[in-house]
N, CA, C and O of each residue as an XYZ file, in Angstrom:
800
protein
N     -20.652     52.751     35.396
C     -20.829     53.264     36.844
C     -22.581     53.074     36.960
O     -23.159     53.227     38.037
N     -23.107     52.818     36.033
C     -24.876     53.146     36.297
C     -24.823     51.007     36.894
O     -25.415     50.382     37.775
N     -23.968     50.677     36.001
C     -24.423     48.955     36.699
C     -23.983     49.106     38.055
O     -24.750     48.948     39.005
N     -22.583     49.455     38.192
C     -21.940     49.668     40.003
C     -23.368     50.200     41.038
O     -23.601     49.619     42.098
N     -24.031     51.094     40.659
C     -25.143     51.880     41.325
C     -26.193     50.889     41.182
O     -26.765     50.800     42.268
N     -26.625     50.222     40.455
C     -27.689     49.358     39.978
C     -27.393     48.185     41.069
O     -28.428     48.091     41.729
N     -26.470     47.285     41.528
C     -25.686     46.633     41.580
C     -26.306     46.839     43.474
O     -27.000     46.174     44.243
N     -25.381     48.448     43.543
C     -25.918     48.688     45.135
C     -27.309     48.982     45.682
O     -27.605     48.977     46.877
N     -28.147     49.245     44.638
C     -29.383     49.175     45.160
C     -30.167     48.021     45.125
O     -31.273     47.905     45.652
N     -29.587     47.203     44.515
C     -30.048     45.855     44.638
C     -29.667     45.084     46.062
O     -30.378     44.220     46.575
N     -28.465     45.543     46.575
C     -28.580     44.627     47.681
C     -28.333     45.961     48.719
O     -27.303     45.819     49.378
N     -28.961     47.036     48.954
C     -28.804     48.173     49.848
C     -29.882     47.824     50.859
O     -29.677     48.416     51.919
N     -31.070     46.980     50.877
C     -31.525     46.335     51.671
C     -30.854     45.492     52.557
O     -30.769     45.772     53.753
N     -30.429     44.604     52.130
C     -29.647     43.553     52.901
C     -28.493     44.085     53.944
O     -28.075     43.377     54.861
N     -27.961     45.624     53.650
C     -27.004     46.128     54.472
C     -27.791     46.536     55.576
O     -27.064     46.670     56.561
N     -29.298     46.856     55.884
C     -29.848     47.492     56.607
C     -29.841     46.640     57.808
O     -29.467     45.469     57.741
N     -30.353     47.339     59.219
C     -30.637     46.210     59.962
C     -32.342     46.408     60.642
O     -32.789     46.746     61.738
N     -32.889     46.026     59.436
C     -34.147     45.730     59.288
C     -34.641     45.213     58.231
O     -34.215     45.428     57.096
N     -36.057     44.125     58.665
C     -36.400     42.737     57.685
C     -38.167     43.888     57.367
O     -38.930     44.133     58.301
N     -38.319     44.187     56.495
C     -39.697     43.911     56.008
C     -40.581     42.884     55.846
O     -40.512     42.104     54.896
N     -41.536     42.819     56.837
C     -42.286     41.802     56.935
C     -43.532     42.009     55.870
O     -44.452     42.804     56.064
N     -43.394     41.089     54.618
C     -44.276     41.181     53.703
C     -45.759     40.706     53.742
O     -46.497     40.695     52.757
N     -46.101     40.319     54.988
C     -47.618     40.093     55.037
C     -48.391     41.143     55.516
O     -49.620     41.073     55.534
N     -47.750     42.139     55.915
C     -48.067     43.493     57.068
C     -47.630     44.713     56.133
O     -48.269     45.616     55.593
N     -46.219     44.352     56.165
C     -45.951     46.183     55.581
C     -44.715     46.529     56.564
O     -43.902     47.376     56.193
N     -44.573     45.927     57.732
C     -44.162     46.723     58.686
C     -42.795     46.201     58.600
O     -42.482     45.069     58.232
N     -41.845     47.351     59.060
C     -40.301     47.095     59.350
C     -40.041     46.450     60.374
O     -40.342     47.095     61.378
N     -39.517     45.234     60.637
C     -39.358     44.997     61.931
C     -37.750     44.950     62.337
O     -37.010     45.321     61.425
N     -37.216     44.620     63.346
C     -35.982     44.217     63.721
C     -35.535     43.129     63.397
O     -36.391     42.252     63.512
N     -34.052     42.580     62.843
C     -33.778     41.632     62.675
C     -33.877     40.815     63.891
O     -33.407     41.304     64.918
N     -34.436     39.600     63.945
C     -34.393     38.904     65.432
C     -32.869     37.857     65.047
O     -32.425     37.586     63.931
N     -32.433     37.516     66.153
C     -31.304     36.538     66.177
C     -31.097     35.684     67.154
O     -32.191     35.623     67.715
N     -30.370     34.989     67.703
C     -29.907     34.211     68.851
C     -29.159     34.848     69.602
O     -28.419     35.584     68.949
N     -28.951     34.931     71.062
C     -27.945     35.003     71.675
C     -27.310     33.638     71.494
O     -27.955     32.590     71.513
N     -25.301     33.774     71.224
C     -24.982     32.635     72.099
C     -23.258     33.477     72.704
O     -22.829     34.598     72.431
N     -22.841     32.741     73.287
C     -21.435     32.845     73.671
C     -20.644     32.874     72.652
O     -20.697     32.069     71.723
N     -19.479     34.245     72.799
C     -18.808     34.331     71.815
C     -17.203     33.445     72.444
O     -16.977     32.997     73.568
N     -16.191     33.454     71.026
C     -14.658     33.414     71.561
C     -13.869     34.121     71.149
O     -14.132     34.784     70.145
N     -12.771     34.211     71.712
C     -11.564     35.220     70.710
C     -11.013     34.380     70.153
O     -10.579     33.664     71.055
N     -10.582     33.764     68.761
C      -9.734     33.605     68.095
C      -8.925     33.795     67.051
O      -9.485     34.043     65.983
N      -8.001     33.756     67.066
C      -6.774     34.046     66.307
C      -6.842     36.112     66.236
O      -6.353     36.686     65.263
N      -7.480     36.887     67.360
C      -7.320     37.725     67.359
C      -9.025     38.370     66.744
O      -9.228     39.582     66.676
N      -9.787     37.640     66.466
C     -11.283     37.797     66.205
C     -12.481     37.124     66.984
O     -12.422     35.955     67.364
N     -13.452     37.854     67.171
C     -14.536     37.396     67.973
C     -15.321     36.586     67.254
O     -15.689     37.156     66.227
N     -15.760     35.422     67.369
C     -16.761     34.599     66.907
C     -17.344     33.956     67.592
O     -16.940     33.928     68.754
N     -18.462     33.196     67.271
C     -19.760     32.619     68.111
C     -19.091     31.333     68.584
O     -18.180     30.797     67.953
N     -19.562     30.894     69.659
C     -19.026     29.656     70.204
C     -20.277     28.952     70.798
O     -20.995     29.052     71.793
N     -20.186     28.304     69.848
C     -21.725     27.198     70.373
C     -21.206     25.578     70.413
O     -20.546     24.885     69.638
N     -21.872     25.338     71.767
C     -21.109     23.947     72.294
C     -23.086     23.084     71.260
O     -24.266     23.435     71.266
N     -22.326     21.981     70.628
C     -23.357     21.051     69.957
C     -23.149     19.852     71.146
O     -22.203     19.712     71.921
N     -24.678     18.847     70.965
C     -24.426     17.946     71.706
C     -23.704     17.299     70.912
O     -23.516     17.800     69.804
N     -23.084     15.991     71.234
C     -22.066     14.693     71.042
C     -23.568     13.639     70.072
O     -24.654     13.315     70.552
N     -23.187     13.438     69.057
C     -23.888     12.538     68.097
C     -23.634     11.122     67.859
O     -22.403     11.098     67.849
N     -24.039      9.901     67.656
C     -23.066      9.023     67.653
C     -23.518      8.705     65.801
O     -24.702      8.466     65.563
N     -22.757      8.726     64.920
C     -23.114      8.241     63.614
C     -22.914      6.568     63.349
O     -21.720      6.450     63.625
N     -23.145      5.909     63.167
C     -23.397      4.558     62.562
C     -24.174      4.240     61.331
O     -25.082      4.967     60.929
N     -23.748      2.976     60.650
C     -23.948      2.398     59.755
C     -25.006      1.434     60.069
O     -24.892      1.117     61.253
N     -25.804      0.947     59.611
C     -26.657     -0.520     59.726
C     -25.815     -1.383     59.786
O     -24.870     -1.288     59.002
N     -25.865     -2.612     60.806
C     -24.878     -3.680     60.407
C     -25.477     -4.666     59.322
O     -26.644     -5.018     59.154
N     -23.992     -5.101     58.442
C     -24.547     -6.093     57.515
C     -23.922     -7.529     58.012
O     -22.779     -7.690     58.440
N     -24.951     -8.549     57.856
C     -24.922     -9.907     58.167
C     -24.292    -10.695     57.235
O     -24.493    -10.476     56.041
N     -23.506    -11.644     57.617
C     -23.518    -12.641     56.877
C     -24.257    -13.964     56.689
O     -24.227    -14.621     55.648
N     -24.936    -14.294     57.818
C     -25.838    -14.941     57.472
C     -26.979    -14.602     58.850
O     -26.784    -13.692     59.655
N     -27.940    -15.363     58.884
C     -28.853    -14.984     59.555
C     -28.664    -15.587     61.405
O     -29.320    -15.191     62.368
N     -27.941    -16.264     61.395
C     -27.305    -16.829     62.479
C     -26.895    -15.317     63.442
O     -27.348    -14.761     64.443
N     -25.713    -15.067     62.406
C     -24.968    -13.431     62.955
C     -26.135    -12.370     63.453
O     -26.153    -11.973     64.618
N     -26.972    -12.004     62.609
C     -28.221    -11.308     62.892
C     -29.089    -11.898     64.163
O     -29.788    -11.100     64.787
N     -29.061    -13.056     64.492
C     -29.991    -13.244     65.743
C     -28.880    -13.147     66.700
O     -29.265    -12.698     67.780
N     -27.873    -13.369     66.664
C     -26.785    -13.179     67.860
C     -26.690    -11.524     68.304
O     -26.734    -10.957     69.396
N     -26.506    -10.949     66.619
C     -26.753     -9.563     67.302
C     -28.114     -8.867     68.057
O     -28.066     -8.011     68.941
N     -29.378     -9.489     67.448
C     -30.598     -9.269     67.825
C     -30.629     -9.838     69.307
O     -31.313     -9.138     70.053
N     -30.223    -10.609     69.724
C     -30.151    -11.265     71.064
C     -29.185    -10.336     72.330
O     -29.485    -10.159     73.511
N     -27.999     -9.870     71.601
C     -27.000     -8.648     72.195
C     -27.877     -7.595     72.640
O     -28.148     -7.354     73.816
N     -28.238     -7.074     71.779
C     -29.368     -5.605     71.827
C     -30.346     -6.149     73.187
O     -30.602     -5.508     74.207
N     -30.772     -7.505     72.833
C     -32.045     -7.294     73.888
C     -31.816     -6.921     75.565
O     -32.256     -6.237     76.489
N     -30.415     -8.274     75.063
C     -30.180     -8.684     76.982
C     -29.629     -7.320     77.400
O     -29.875     -6.942     78.545
N     -28.811     -6.440     76.477
C     -28.057     -5.136     76.948
C     -29.214     -3.934     77.524
O     -29.059     -3.036     78.352
N     -30.660     -4.414     76.550
C     -31.683     -3.469     76.896
C     -32.015     -3.872     78.488
O     -31.945     -3.029     79.382
N     -32.494     -5.670     78.801
C     -32.770     -5.547     80.012
C     -31.861     -5.004     81.154
O     -32.286     -4.138     81.919
N     -30.319     -5.636     81.289
C     -29.632     -5.460     82.067
C     -28.888     -4.482     82.683
O     -28.431     -4.491     83.826
N     -28.772     -3.332     81.529
C     -28.272     -2.232     81.746
C     -28.715     -1.413     82.523
O     -27.860     -0.600     82.874
N     -29.901     -1.237     83.045
C     -30.706      0.085     84.163
C     -30.098     -1.101     85.444
O     -29.685     -0.481     86.424
N     -30.014     -2.188     85.550
C     -29.341     -3.141     86.323
C     -27.878     -2.303     86.599
O     -27.869     -1.364     87.395
N     -26.925     -2.626     86.040
C     -25.698     -2.088     86.158
C     -25.739     -0.225     86.459
O     -25.026      0.198     87.368
N     -26.236      0.352     85.990
C     -26.660      1.568     86.294
C     -26.943      2.057     87.773
O     -26.269      2.891     88.378
N     -27.849      1.517     88.157
C     -28.796      1.263     89.213
C     -27.380      1.053     90.263
O     -27.090      1.738     91.244
N     -26.521     -0.303     89.607
C     -25.647     -0.891     91.047
C     -24.110     -0.207     90.946
O     -23.242     -0.479     91.775
N     -23.928      0.553     90.021
C     -23.199      1.937     90.192
C     -23.571      2.809     91.461
O     -23.049      3.111     92.534
N     -24.665      3.037     90.822
C     -25.402      4.505     91.660
C     -25.416      3.547     93.137
O     -24.194      3.459     93.254
N     -25.694      3.158     93.741
C     -25.950      2.349     94.875
C     -24.840      1.980     95.397
O     -25.043      1.898     96.609
N     -23.297      1.590     95.051
C     -22.035      1.206     95.125
C     -21.624      2.787     95.912
O     -21.165      2.922     97.046
N     -21.895      3.685     95.093
C     -21.374      4.849     95.441
C     -21.873      5.357     96.663
O     -21.161      5.933     97.486
N     -23.677      5.055     96.860
C     -23.751      5.560     97.730
C     -23.353      4.749     99.027
O     -23.157      5.249    100.135
N     -23.277      3.551     98.732
C     -22.757      2.746     99.714
C     -21.250      3.033    100.679
O     -20.924      2.823    101.847
N     -20.575      3.632     99.445
C     -19.230      3.932     99.584
C     -19.124      5.009    100.793
O     -18.655      4.976    101.931
N     -19.819      6.027     99.959
C     -20.105      7.480    100.667
C     -20.805      6.697    102.221
O     -19.734      6.406    102.754
N     -21.800      6.250    103.131
C     -22.255      5.887    104.111
C     -20.961      5.283    104.757
O     -20.513      5.934    105.701
N     -20.062      3.758    104.284
C     -19.702      3.035    104.973
C     -18.144      3.971    105.224
O     -17.381      3.323    105.940
N     -17.757      4.869    104.928
C     -16.286      5.367    105.079
C     -16.840      6.496    106.110
O     -16.216      7.556    106.075
N     -17.605      6.438    106.754
C     -17.949      7.140    108.061
C     -18.560      6.533    109.189
O     -19.134      7.052    110.146
N     -18.277      5.031    108.840
C     -18.877      4.330    109.846
C     -17.372      3.360    110.515
O     -16.398      3.275    109.767
N     -17.324      2.807    111.670
C     -16.836      1.790    112.538
C     -16.769      0.239    111.792
O     -17.595      0.072    110.895
N     -16.192     -0.474    111.983
C     -16.018     -1.741    111.172
C     -17.549     -2.349    111.974
O     -18.150     -2.802    111.000
N     -18.149     -2.505    112.786
C     -18.757     -3.073    113.410
C     -20.289     -2.425    112.946
O     -21.305     -3.097    112.765
N     -20.162     -0.864    112.797
C     -21.652     -0.567    112.336
C     -21.501     -0.774    110.749
O     -22.571     -0.783    110.140
N     -20.535     -0.913    110.122
C     -19.994     -1.222    108.635
C     -20.790     -2.728    108.470
O     -21.715     -2.692    107.659
N     -20.580     -3.898    109.058
C     -21.405     -4.809    109.248
C     -22.811     -5.022    109.370
O     -23.481     -5.947    108.911
N     -23.232     -3.854    110.183
C     -24.794     -3.958    110.619
C     -25.253     -3.734    109.362
O     -26.089     -4.475    108.846
N     -24.763     -2.730    108.784
C     -24.987     -1.884    107.937
C     -25.192     -2.464    106.635
O     -26.221     -2.240    105.999
N     -24.146     -3.289    106.155
C     -24.139     -4.010    104.975
C     -25.192     -4.869    105.373
O     -26.086     -4.732    104.537
N     -25.496     -5.612    106.159
C     -26.395     -6.742    106.427
C     -28.070     -5.966    105.854
O     -28.708     -6.393    104.892
N     -28.350     -5.177    106.437
C     -29.590     -4.343    106.333
C     -29.872     -4.026    104.665
O     -30.963     -4.107    104.101
N     -28.584     -3.647    104.061
C     -28.959     -2.861    102.746
C     -28.694     -4.257    101.907
O     -29.181     -4.315    100.778
N     -27.953     -5.375    102.401
C     -28.318     -6.324    101.355
C     -29.719     -7.203    101.225
O     -30.338     -7.581    100.231
N     -29.971     -7.378    102.718
C     -31.913     -7.382    102.960
C     -32.492     -6.521    101.827
O     -33.006     -7.072    100.853
N     -32.440     -5.509    101.904
C     -33.406     -4.389    101.183
C     -33.115     -4.858     99.754
O     -34.023     -5.323     99.065
N     -31.618     -4.719     99.213
C     -31.295     -5.279     97.987
C     -32.126     -6.134     97.331
O     -32.737     -5.922     96.284
N     -32.106     -7.543     98.304
C     -32.376     -8.887     98.306
C     -33.779     -8.857     97.836
O     -34.083     -9.452     96.802
N     -35.017     -7.929     98.818
C     -36.210     -7.685     98.789
C     -36.706     -7.114     97.534
O     -37.780     -7.459     97.041
N     -36.022     -6.351     97.084
C     -36.323     -5.462     95.975
C     -36.101     -5.655     94.874
O     -36.835     -5.161     94.018
N     -34.759     -6.622     94.452
C     -33.960     -7.165     93.290
C     -34.263     -8.528     93.106
O     -34.402     -8.863     91.929
N     -34.396     -9.361     93.924
C     -33.859    -10.510     93.834
C     -35.289    -11.510     92.943
O     -34.939    -12.464     92.249
N     -36.212    -11.306     93.016
C     -37.275    -11.925     92.264
C     -36.862    -11.762     90.357
O     -36.845    -12.494     89.367
N     -36.574    -10.278     90.715
C     -36.341     -9.789     88.640
C     -34.915    -10.621     88.611
O     -34.939    -11.646     87.930
N     -33.465    -10.240     89.386
C     -32.728    -10.823     88.848
C     -32.239    -12.724     88.517
O     -31.391    -13.324     87.856
N     -33.637    -13.142     89.651
C     -33.409    -14.743     89.105
C     -34.141    -14.872     87.926
O     -34.335    -16.057     87.653
N     -34.732    -13.898     86.938
C     -35.709    -14.266     86.040
C     -34.479    -13.887     84.611
O     -34.788    -14.385     83.529
N     -33.485    -13.246     84.651
C     -32.244    -13.089     84.254
C     -31.844    -14.542     83.744
O     -31.962    -15.523     84.478
N     -31.336    -14.624     82.365
C     -30.943    -15.804     81.980
C     -29.123    -15.873     82.049
O     -28.447    -14.925     82.447
N     -28.656    -16.951     81.662
C     -27.337    -16.869     82.171
C     -26.783    -16.027     81.560
O     -26.081    -15.207     82.152
N     -26.965    -15.995     80.055
C     -26.123    -14.693     79.222
C     -26.439    -13.515     79.733
O     -25.483    -12.782     79.985
N     -27.710    -13.042     80.003
C     -27.936    -11.702     80.578
C     -27.080    -11.697     81.785
O     -26.407    -10.695     82.025
N     -27.035    -12.996     82.772
C     -25.870    -12.685     83.903
C     -24.630    -11.975     83.624
O     -24.065    -11.075     84.244
N     -24.226    -12.824     82.135
C     -22.946    -12.689     81.998
C     -23.019    -11.047     81.883
O     -22.676    -10.205     82.712
N     -23.559    -10.890     80.628
C     -23.648     -9.574     80.686
C     -23.489     -8.411     81.551
O     -22.650     -7.525     81.392
N     -24.517     -8.495     82.644
C     -24.556     -7.992     84.038
C     -23.536     -8.165     84.461
O     -23.532     -7.338     85.373
N     -22.529     -8.685     84.496
C     -21.440     -8.969     85.719
C     -20.233     -7.838     84.738
O     -19.325     -7.184     85.251
N     -20.603     -7.890     83.169
C     -19.217     -7.274     82.907
C     -19.717     -5.602     83.014
O     -18.817     -4.845     83.376
N     -21.088     -4.956     82.726
C     -21.759     -4.171     83.014
C     -21.327     -3.356     84.053
O     -20.891     -2.208     83.967
N     -21.510     -4.158     85.210
C     -21.123     -3.611     86.228
C     -19.373     -3.389     86.307
O     -18.989     -2.398     86.929
N     -18.631     -4.040     85.863
C     -17.875     -3.370     85.467
C     -17.677     -2.526     84.593
O     -17.181     -1.599     85.232
N     -17.724     -2.261     83.697
C     -18.134     -0.845     82.948
C     -18.517      0.142     83.872
O     -17.670      1.004     84.102
N     -19.642      0.221     84.480
C     -20.253      1.411     85.468
C     -19.031      1.579     86.756
O     -18.381      2.616     86.889
N     -18.926      0.806     87.325
C     -18.080      1.137     88.436
C     -16.472      1.052     88.566
O     -15.658      1.255     89.467
N     -16.425      0.667     87.273
C     -14.266      0.502     87.383
C     -13.960     -0.696     88.244
O     -12.775     -1.012     88.354
N     -14.995     -1.489     88.947
C     -14.440     -2.835     89.648
C     -15.377     -4.025     89.347
O     -16.537     -4.053     88.935
N     -14.628     -4.863     89.636
C     -14.916     -6.219     88.652
C     -16.248     -6.901     90.402
O     -16.145     -6.845     91.628
N     -17.142     -7.362     89.558
C     -18.328     -7.524     90.240
C     -17.735     -8.696     91.547
O     -18.465     -9.016     92.485
N     -16.175     -9.273     91.364
C     -15.413     -9.957     92.092
C     -15.165     -9.245     93.688
O     -15.371     -9.613     94.844
N     -14.501     -7.790     92.895
C     -14.179     -6.731     94.021
C     -15.129     -6.072     94.871
O     -14.906     -5.671     96.014
N     -16.301     -5.982     94.175
C     -17.725     -5.502     94.793
C     -18.158     -6.122     95.797
O     -18.541     -5.607     96.848
N     -18.101     -7.977     95.367
C     -18.799     -8.940     96.745
C     -17.299     -8.753     97.595
O     -17.460     -8.747     98.815
N     -16.427     -8.659     97.314
C     -15.223     -8.840     98.192
C     -15.019     -7.432     99.242
O     -14.395     -7.283    100.293
N     -15.622     -6.768     98.644
C     -15.309     -5.262     99.841
C     -16.865     -4.890    100.629
O     -17.018     -4.027    101.494
N     -17.813     -5.692    100.129
C     -18.942     -5.539    100.647
C     -19.100     -7.113    101.731
O     -19.060     -6.857    102.935
N     -19.185     -7.895    101.543
C     -19.180     -9.109    102.050
C     -17.946    -10.156    102.434
O     -18.372    -11.253    102.793
N     -16.974    -10.070    102.429
C     -15.323    -10.484    102.417
C     -15.044    -11.392    101.580
O     -16.056    -11.940    101.141
N     -14.101    -11.769    101.184
C     -13.359    -12.641    100.789
C     -14.065    -13.958    100.390
O     -14.515    -14.341     99.310
N     -14.001    -14.669    101.926
C     -15.178    -15.892    101.710
C     -16.385    -15.831    100.841
O     -16.577    -16.601     99.900
N     -17.101    -14.978    101.165
C     -18.570    -14.656    100.439
C     -18.390    -14.609     98.990
O     -19.302    -14.939     98.231
N     -16.624    -13.993     98.352
C     -16.591    -13.051     97.084
C     -16.276    -14.736     96.912
O     -17.163    -15.266     96.242
N     -15.275    -15.632     97.340
C     -14.930    -16.810     96.990
C     -16.143    -17.938     96.408
O     -16.092    -18.690     95.434
N     -16.883    -17.794     97.094
C     -18.335    -18.671     97.305
C     -19.213    -18.392     96.112
O     -19.747    -19.221     95.376
N     -19.263    -17.190     96.056
C     -20.098    -16.328     94.659
C     -19.564    -16.923     93.649
O     -20.227    -17.725     92.992
N     -17.803    -16.531     93.241
C     -17.587    -17.084     92.476
C     -17.541    -18.752     91.485
O     -17.493    -19.179     90.332
N     -17.599    -19.212     92.937
C     -17.482    -20.810     92.595
C     -19.366    -20.884     91.883
O     -19.770    -21.564     90.939
N     -19.954    -20.166     92.544
C     -21.433    -20.334     91.590
C     -21.138    -19.915     90.220
O     -21.427    -20.618     89.252
N     -20.522    -18.693     90.124
C     -20.492    -18.055     88.348
C     -20.078    -19.174     87.957
O     -20.945    -19.846     87.399
N     -18.216    -20.029     88.107
C     -18.121    -20.713     87.638
C     -18.792    -22.136     87.078
O     -18.493    -22.637     85.993
N     -19.649    -22.629     87.918
C     -20.178    -23.620     87.235
C     -21.165    -23.081     86.347
O     -21.551    -23.917     85.531
N     -21.694    -21.956     86.245
C     -22.251    -21.542     84.840
C     -21.386    -21.121     83.667
O     -21.829    -20.600     82.643
N     -20.236    -21.367     83.887
C     -19.405    -20.855     82.473
C     -19.117    -19.603     82.621
O     -18.560    -18.970     81.724
N     -19.466    -19.058     83.804
C     -18.552    -17.557     84.222
C     -17.814    -17.342     84.919
O     -17.248    -18.246     85.534
N     -17.508    -15.952     85.110
C     -16.521    -15.445     86.333
C     -16.746    -14.079     86.848
O     -16.997    -13.239     85.985
N     -16.710    -13.688     88.062
C     -17.008    -12.898     88.823
C     -15.808    -12.042     88.776
O     -15.759    -11.181     89.655
N     -15.043    -12.083     88.122
C     -13.452    -11.410     87.680
C     -13.418    -11.241     86.548
O     -12.306    -11.092     86.039
N     -14.805    -11.189     85.566
C     -14.631    -11.013     84.219
C     -14.808     -9.020     84.179
O     -15.556     -8.244     84.775
N     -13.602     -8.819     83.072
C     -13.607     -7.373     83.323
C     -14.234     -6.619     81.694
O     -14.573     -7.236     80.684
N     -14.227     -5.936     81.798
C     -15.026     -5.042     80.501
C     -14.292     -5.005     79.940
O     -13.172     -4.811     80.412
N     -14.516     -5.187     78.473
C     -13.380     -4.404     77.221
C     -14.038     -4.379     75.758
O     -14.224     -5.265     74.922
N     -14.404     -2.572     75.797
C     -14.546     -2.296     74.570
C     -14.335     -2.523     73.230
O     -15.044     -2.611     72.227
N     -13.299     -2.587     73.462
C     -12.392     -2.556     72.008
C     -12.381     -4.273     71.548
O     -12.390     -4.569     70.353
N     -12.369     -4.980     72.262
C     -12.141     -6.312     72.236
C     -13.659     -7.141     72.059
O     -14.544     -6.905     71.237
N     -13.618     -8.219     73.162
C     -14.336     -9.227     73.045
C     -15.959     -8.403     73.405
O     -16.990     -8.924     72.979
N     -16.005     -7.198     74.156
C     -17.240     -6.924     74.420
C     -17.663     -5.325     73.384
O     -18.567     -4.529     73.641
N     -17.133     -5.290     72.760
C     -17.197     -4.920     71.004
C     -18.897     -4.376     70.923
O     -19.392     -3.264     71.107
N     -19.536     -5.778     70.544
C     -20.593     -5.644     70.343
C     -21.468     -5.115     71.613
O     -22.450     -4.389     71.457
N     -21.045     -5.521     72.784
C     -22.612     -5.039     74.146
C     -21.717     -3.278     73.777
O     -22.539     -2.362     73.821
N     -20.814     -2.985     73.577
C     -20.468     -1.342     73.987
C     -21.491     -0.901     72.560
O     -22.316      0.001     72.706
N     -21.358     -1.578     71.272
C     -22.441     -1.046     70.587
C     -23.974     -0.818     70.479
O     -24.733     -0.133     69.793
N     -24.077     -1.870     71.650
C     -25.808     -2.262     72.110
C     -26.080     -0.942     72.987
O     -27.098     -0.254     72.922
N     -25.000     -0.730     73.798
C     -25.425      0.232     74.955
C     -25.286      1.563     73.985
O     -26.226      2.356     73.915
N     -24.427      1.706     73.463
C     -24.935      3.293     72.943
C     -26.462      3.307     72.165
O     -27.297      4.188     72.371
N     -26.683      2.018     71.119
C     -27.864      2.132     70.965
C     -29.245      2.348     72.109
O     -30.203      3.120     72.074
N     -28.874      1.394     72.997
C     -29.979      1.882     74.167
C     -29.741      3.224     74.744
O     -30.753      3.809     75.131
N     -28.193      4.045     74.929
C     -28.292      5.438     75.402
C     -28.851      6.386     74.294
O     -29.009      7.607     74.284
N     -29.087      5.462     73.408
C     -29.040      7.190     72.437
C     -30.827      6.839     71.748
O     -31.387      7.300     70.753
N     -31.231      5.998     72.633
C     -33.084      5.248     71.815
C     -33.139      5.229     71.206
O     -33.934      5.979     70.641
N     -32.259      4.224     70.426
C     -32.361      3.391     68.759
C     -32.646      2.402     69.078
O     -32.770      1.796     68.014
N     -32.884      1.664     69.942
C     -33.172      0.594     70.314
C     -34.100      0.351     71.805
O     -34.389     -0.787     72.174
């Protein structure tokens, strides 16, 4: 019996609603964090939404050539990914504006918008390498859900899309390339995750 009383006396301070501040000798109320709750199987429990995180291991390469290819992919993705994000935002904005216009107004607006984009981004995009251009074509499809060919066709017409496709083919590329994160573009997707998480 004495043993049970001794155990009770040891744990009694833990059962109370106060903590003792060792430095000042004051008794303070227990501090806590307010969280949402949810009812699960008849019991109310805390409900905390944690941000998603990506876990990955360091890549293992069979040779230096593989590592150099991975480093190049990361570099190229980091360089062109902002342009793909911007292209998706601009396309959404243009679609919203053009949907409220007549055909003649659409043509005028498209020409003005194209000139503004050329003025703002032409010099930067001309400095991209061929590989960076290929990655940008894929990333535009990833961000917009449309191939670059479809985007050009919608904005400038079938003839312009055909002409630009011909130019792309001269550089062993295609504006009709679709993004495949599980297949051919798996390395690009991994590099995007690194860029988005700020790990590269």
